[in-house]
C-alpha positions, -999 to +999 in steps of 0.1 A: +001-001+001+012+033-006-001+066-001+017+093-021+015+129-008+026+155-025+024+197-025-012+199-040-022+164-036-029+133-024-034+102-033-035+059-030-028+028-049-057+010-028-087+039-032-098+064-060-103+086-031-076+119-036-073+149-015-065+181-030-054+215-019-080+238-016-074+266-045-080+296-019-056+285+007-021+266+011-036+251+045-066+240+037-076+202+019-104+186+004-112+148+005-135+131-023-150+112+003-157+140+027-176+166-001-179+202+012-159+197+040-122+215+044-099+202+065-063+209+079-032+187+062-030+165+090-070+154+090-063+151+050-036+127+055-060+110+084-088+107+060-066+091+032-052+066+054-090+050+062-096+055+030-067+033+017-074+011+047-113+004+038-098+004-002-078-031+011-100-046+037-133-055+042-139-036+075-162-036+102-160-034+143-148-071+146-121-066+120-082-066+138-082-028+127-111-018+145-097+003+170-077+023+145-099+027+123-124+040+156-094+065+165-091+080+127-131+086+122-130+102+155-102+128+143-124+137+114-154+137+141-173+106+127-176+072+141-161+039+130-192+030+108-197+065+093-166+064+080-160+032+064-193+035+051-186+073+032-148+058+025-165+027+008-187+050-018-166+053-056-147+083-057-160+110-083-148+103-119-126+131-123-100+130-093-069+144-081-048+118-094-056+124-132-051+161-125-017+161-107-001+130-105+030+142-117+028+174-101+051+186-063+073+166-049+069+136-023+062+142+016+082+124+039+057+119+058+042+096+030+026+063+045+026+026+035 
């Protein structure tokens, strides 16, 4: 699993969901599975880690990652089941990955 983070976008090899910097601010991010919400960079990374895990695992409360999912979801103001349900929905047709895959430098904080 590879989560790629650059200056303006985040994307995963396990999920079609993406995050992108908002046009108005270098410090605010939009995540495809949380439409209408604006997040700080750390929260966007948390959202992308969650989407990455949902893309790989069939997650439920009994899954071994249940406590981590609950923690990540709580950081986003959601319950674990809410976050899993939202992140499980298909991403929009146009994604940041298609628009910005080659732009920006990789972030050393990128998770695997």
